[in-house]
N, C-alpha and C positions, 0 to 999 in steps of 0.2 A: 797329353796325359790327363788334363782337366776334363776333357771331353769323355774319356773313358770312365772316369770317376763319376761324372754326372749321369752318364748312361747306366752305369752299374747301379747307382742310387735309384734312378727311375725304375729300373727293372725290379729291384728289390721291393719298392713300393707297390708296383703292379702285382707282384707275386703275393704279397701280403693281402692286398685287396681281393685278389681272386680266391685266396684261401679262405678269407672271411665269407665270401659268397658261397663257396663250396660247403662250409660248415652248416649253412642253412639247410642244405639238402641231405647231408650225411649224418650229422650229429644231433639233429633235432629230435624232439620227442613226439613229433606229429605222427610218425608211422606207428609208434607204440600206442598212442592214443587211439588211432584208427582201429587197430586190431582189438584193443580192449573194448571199444564201443561197439564194434561190428563183429564180434567173435563168432556169433551164430551164422552170420552171412558167409564169413570166410570159410568156416568149416563146411557149410552146405555146398558152397561153390567147389571146394577142393574134392569133396566126396562125389559130387556130380561129374567133375572132370575125370576122376579115376574110374567111375562106372562107364563113362563114355569111352575112355581109353581102353578099358578092358574089353569092350565089345568090338571096337574098331581095330585096335592094334595091340594084342597081348604081348608081342615081343618087346614093345617099348617098356612095359611094366617090368619085364624080366631084366631089361637093360638098366632101368632105374634101381632095381633091387641089387643087382650086381655091383653097380657103381657105389651104392650106399654101403654095401658089405666091404668093398675094397677100401673105402675111406675110413670105415670103423677100424678095419684091420691095420691100416697105416697109422692111424691115430694111436692105437694101443701099442704098436711097435715103437713109435716115437716116445710115448710115455715111459715105456720100459727102458729105452736108451737113456732118457733123462735121469731116471732113478738109478741106473747102473753107473752113471758118471759121477 
């Protein structure tokens, strides 16, 4: 029984340690800082990507637009359900 308790405690410590490491990558402000500092570069890259995609594969843009529309529609539906409840 003592072995299980010790193993459980070790695993809990390891989980907390891994969660701390994960926070470094997920909750940091580094990604926000990058986009604020390099806003023009990011916008330029994305517009170039869309232009390239429009020439090479216009069906992909339609797919993206459709997916975005479906997500917006689903989000509005969920908000209405929340308000009705």
